[in-house]
C-alpha positions as CSV (number, residue, x, y, z in Angstrom):
1,M,-14.9,6.8,26.1
2,A,-12.5,8.1,23.5
3,D,-8.8,7.3,23.7
4,V,-6.6,9.9,25.4
5,T,-4.4,11.8,23.0
6,E,-0.8,11.5,24.0
7,H,2.4,13.4,22.9
8,L,5.5,11.3,22.3
9,E,9.1,12.5,21.7
10,A,11.6,9.9,20.7
11,H,15.3,10.0,20.0
12,V,16.2,7.0,17.9
13,I,19.9,5.9,18.1
14,G,21.8,3.5,15.8
15,R,22.3,3.2,12.1
16,V,19.2,5.2,11.3
17,Q,20.3,7.8,8.7
18,G,20.8,6.9,5.1
19,V,18.6,3.8,5.4
20,G,15.1,5.2,4.7
21,F,14.3,5.5,8.4
22,R,12.5,8.9,8.0
23,H,10.4,7.7,5.1
24,F,9.5,4.5,7.0
25,T,8.5,6.7,10.0
26,I,6.3,8.9,7.9
27,Q,4.7,5.9,6.3
28,Q,4.0,4.1,9.6
29,A,2.6,7.3,11.2
30,R,0.2,7.9,8.3
31,R,-1.0,4.3,8.4
32,L,-1.7,4.6,12.1
33,G,-3.3,8.1,12.0
34,V,-0.4,9.6,14.1
35,E,0.4,13.2,13.6
36,G,3.8,15.0,14.0
37,W,7.2,15.1,12.4
38,V,10.6,13.4,12.0
39,R,14.1,14.8,11.3
40,N,17.7,13.7,11.1
41,E,19.9,15.1,13.9
42,P,23.6,16.2,13.5
43,D,24.8,13.4,15.7
44,G,23.5,10.7,13.4
45,S,20.3,10.0,15.3
46,V,16.7,10.6,14.3
47,R,14.2,12.8,16.3
48,V,10.5,11.9,16.2
49,V,7.7,14.1,17.7
50,A,4.2,12.5,17.4
51,Q,0.7,12.8,18.8
52,G,-2.3,10.5,18.7
53,P,-4.4,8.0,20.6
54,A,-2.3,6.0,23.1
55,P,-2.9,2.6,21.4
56,A,-1.8,4.0,18.0
57,L,1.4,5.5,19.7
58,D,2.1,2.1,21.3
59,V,2.2,0.4,17.9
60,F,4.1,3.3,16.4
61,L,6.7,3.1,19.1
62,E,7.1,-0.7,18.5
63,R,7.7,0.0,14.8
64,L,10.3,2.7,15.6
65,H,12.2,0.1,17.7
66,R,12.2,-2.2,14.6
67,G,12.8,0.3,11.9
68,P,13.0,-0.5,8.1
69,A,15.2,-3.2,6.6
70,G,18.8,-1.9,6.6
71,A,18.4,0.1,9.8
72,R,19.9,-0.9,13.2
73,V,18.1,0.6,16.1
74,D,20.3,0.5,19.2
75,A,18.1,2.5,21.5
76,V,15.0,4.6,21.5
77,D,14.8,7.2,24.3
78,V,11.1,8.1,24.8
79,D,9.2,10.8,26.7
80,R,5.4,10.5,26.7
81,T,2.9,13.0,28.1
82,E,-0.7,13.9,27.7
83,A,-1.1,16.1,24.6
84,S,-1.6,19.7,25.3
85,G,-2.0,21.0,21.7
86,T,-2.8,19.8,18.2
87,M,-0.7,18.7,15.3
88,S,-1.8,18.2,11.7
89,G,-0.4,15.5,9.4
90,F,3.0,13.9,9.7
91,T,5.9,15.7,8.0
92,L,9.6,15.6,7.3
93,R,11.6,18.4,9.0
94,H,15.1,19.7,8.4
95,L,17.4,21.4,10.9
């Protein structure tokens, strides 16, 4: 049986802008075969929307909690649901 594809939305709070967090997120997503996007938010946080097999999203979420060197992740608010659509690739978005 194939893994269920899940949809994840994460709001990453802490010192996560200006430290390469978005680049780190893109790199990790592509390594894990996760699709979606990442962007900086006006309040200094980072928003991540991703989709992929549940095991890959578990690892991806662990890596979001850690972040790259230089980042300080204080909290990650997460909402996970079963995917209802498709995404292609993993990209950087701007407001």
